[in-house]
C-alpha positions as CSV (number, residue, x, y, z in Angstrom):
1,M,86.8,-79.3,45.3
2,R,89.6,-78.0,43.0
3,V,93.0,-78.0,44.8
4,G,95.6,-77.3,42.1
5,R,96.6,-77.1,38.5
6,L,99.7,-78.7,36.9
7,V,101.6,-75.9,35.3
8,K,105.1,-77.0,34.1
9,A,107.3,-80.1,33.9
10,H,110.3,-79.7,36.2
11,G,113.5,-81.5,35.5
12,L,113.8,-84.9,33.8
13,K,112.4,-87.3,36.4
14,G,108.7,-86.5,36.1
15,A,108.3,-83.6,38.6
16,I,105.6,-81.1,37.9
17,K,105.2,-77.5,39.3
18,L,101.8,-76.8,40.8
19,E,99.5,-73.8,41.0
20,L,97.8,-74.2,44.3
21,Y,94.1,-73.6,45.1
22,T,94.3,-74.9,48.7
23,D,95.3,-73.3,52.0
24,D,97.0,-76.5,53.2
25,P,99.2,-77.8,50.4
26,D,101.5,-79.7,52.8
27,G,98.5,-81.5,54.2
28,R,96.7,-82.0,50.9
29,F,99.6,-83.3,48.8
30,V,100.8,-86.0,51.1
31,P,102.2,-89.3,49.6
32,G,99.3,-91.5,48.7
33,A,96.8,-88.6,48.2
34,T,94.7,-89.3,45.1
35,F,93.1,-86.7,42.9
36,T,90.6,-86.7,40.1
37,L,91.9,-85.2,36.9
38,Q,90.2,-82.6,34.7
39,V,91.8,-83.2,31.3
40,P,90.5,-83.3,27.7
41,E,88.8,-86.5,26.7
42,S,91.7,-87.0,24.2
43,S,94.2,-87.2,27.0
44,P,95.7,-90.6,27.9
45,W,95.0,-89.5,31.5
46,H,91.3,-88.9,31.0
47,G,89.3,-90.9,33.6
48,K,92.4,-91.9,35.5
49,P,93.2,-90.9,39.1
50,L,96.6,-89.3,39.9
51,T,98.4,-90.2,43.2
52,V,101.1,-88.2,44.9
53,R,104.4,-90.0,45.3
54,E,106.3,-87.0,46.7
55,F,105.7,-83.3,47.4
56,K,108.3,-80.7,48.1
57,W,109.1,-77.0,47.8
58,M,111.8,-76.0,45.3
59,N,112.9,-72.3,45.3
60,S,109.5,-71.5,47.0
61,H,107.6,-73.3,44.2
62,P,105.4,-76.4,45.0
63,V,106.6,-79.4,43.0
64,A,105.1,-82.9,43.0
65,F,106.0,-86.3,41.8
66,F,103.1,-88.6,40.9
67,E,102.8,-92.4,40.5
68,G,103.1,-93.4,36.9
69,V,104.8,-90.2,35.9
70,E,108.4,-91.3,35.5
71,D,109.9,-88.8,33.1
72,R,109.6,-85.4,31.6
73,S,107.5,-86.6,28.6
74,A,104.9,-88.2,30.9
75,A,104.9,-85.0,33.0
76,E,104.3,-82.8,29.9
77,E,101.2,-84.9,29.0
78,L,99.6,-83.6,32.3
79,I,100.4,-79.9,31.9
80,R,97.2,-77.7,32.4
81,A,95.4,-80.6,34.1
82,I,93.3,-79.5,37.1
83,L,93.4,-81.6,40.3
84,W,90.1,-82.2,42.2
85,V,89.3,-84.0,45.4
86,D,86.0,-85.1,46.8
87,E,85.1,-82.9,49.8
88,D,84.8,-84.8,53.0
89,A,83.7,-83.7,56.5
90,D,87.2,-83.6,57.7
91,S,88.1,-80.9,55.1
92,A,85.2,-78.6,56.0
93,P,86.2,-75.1,57.1
94,T,86.6,-75.1,60.9
95,E,86.0,-71.3,61.2
96,D,82.5,-70.0,61.8
97,D,82.8,-67.5,59.0
98,A,84.5,-69.6,56.3
99,W,82.9,-71.2,53.3
100,F,84.1,-73.0,50.2
101,D,83.3,-71.1,47.0
102,H,81.0,-73.9,45.8
103,Q,78.9,-73.4,49.0
104,L,78.3,-69.8,48.1
105,V,77.7,-70.0,44.3
106,G,74.0,-70.3,43.6
107,L,72.8,-68.7,46.9
108,D,70.1,-66.1,46.7
109,V,71.2,-62.6,47.7
110,V,68.5,-61.0,49.9
111,R,68.3,-57.3,50.8
112,D,65.5,-56.1,53.1
113,G,63.7,-59.4,52.8
114,V,63.7,-59.3,48.9
115,S,65.8,-61.4,46.6
116,V,68.0,-59.0,44.5
117,G,70.1,-61.6,42.7
118,R,72.1,-64.8,42.9
119,V,75.8,-65.5,43.6
120,V,77.4,-66.7,40.3
121,R,81.0,-66.8,41.5
122,V,83.6,-65.7,44.1
123,E,86.7,-63.7,43.2
124,H,89.7,-63.7,45.6
125,F,91.8,-60.6,46.0
126,P,94.5,-59.7,48.6
127,A,92.4,-57.2,50.4
128,Q,89.1,-59.1,50.4
129,D,87.0,-61.6,48.5
130,L,84.2,-60.4,46.2
131,L,80.8,-62.1,45.6
132,I,79.9,-61.7,42.0
133,V,76.1,-61.4,42.0
134,R,73.8,-61.6,38.9
135,R,70.9,-59.2,39.5
136,S,67.4,-60.7,39.5
137,G,66.0,-60.6,36.0
138,G,69.5,-59.9,34.7
139,S,71.0,-61.5,31.6
140,A,74.3,-63.3,31.5
141,A,75.9,-60.0,30.5
142,S,78.6,-58.7,32.8
143,D,76.8,-55.4,33.2
144,D,74.1,-57.3,35.1
145,E,76.7,-58.4,37.6
146,V,77.3,-56.6,40.8
147,L,80.7,-56.9,42.7
148,V,79.9,-57.2,46.4
149,P,82.7,-56.9,48.9
150,F,82.5,-60.1,51.0
151,V,82.9,-58.3,54.4
152,K,80.7,-58.5,57.5
153,A,79.5,-54.9,57.2
154,I,78.0,-55.6,53.7
155,V,77.3,-59.4,54.0
156,P,76.3,-59.8,57.7
157,E,74.7,-63.2,57.2
158,V,75.4,-66.4,55.2
159,D,72.9,-69.2,55.6
160,V,74.0,-72.0,53.3
161,A,71.2,-74.3,54.7
162,A,68.6,-71.8,53.8
163,G,70.2,-71.1,50.4
164,R,70.8,-67.3,51.0
165,V,73.1,-64.5,51.9
166,V,71.8,-61.3,53.4
167,V,73.3,-58.1,52.2
168,T,73.2,-54.5,53.6
169,P,74.9,-52.7,50.7
170,P,75.6,-49.0,50.5
171,P,73.4,-46.9,48.2
172,G,74.2,-47.4,44.6
173,L,75.6,-50.9,44.8
174,F,72.5,-52.5,43.3
175,E,70.7,-49.5,41.8
176,D,71.7,-46.4,39.9
177,L,71.9,-43.3,42.0
178,P,70.3,-40.1,40.7
179,A,72.8,-37.7,39.2
180,D,73.4,-34.4,41.0
181,G,71.5,-31.6,39.4
182,D,68.8,-33.7,37.7
183,D,65.4,-32.2,38.1
């Protein structure tokens, strides 16, 4: 599971500002927490883990110090790296209606008992999340993707074990509506 991205060296002692992809940064970035790095193969950090030495908030920005990153030069080698953790049972969502994005991606989208597409990604917005659904038989073109508001009224059922989400969309979400005045 992706939990953060290293965005900018901070100061001279190896601190790095983070872009967070986790709801619990203070619990995730504890001293000793170890992450898998997504970096180019040419990076000296490729294939190496990264372990938190210290995590703090500076001017409302999350900043971390990592083992083996002792100065600004070392920190700059890690800029744009993405931090991943293996998901464990303890980190599973505790709410009944909460899922990780990777649990939703790939699920069949079913309407009235018929598969109408597949979830290809999840977009997060302040008002609500959107399921990005590639219509059945559609190509990889974005015009074959439907943006489905991830709200109970439109997505009443998510069954990860069965590999599907049930949708009850309003008219026109998955099909073209006839234009007024067409005979």
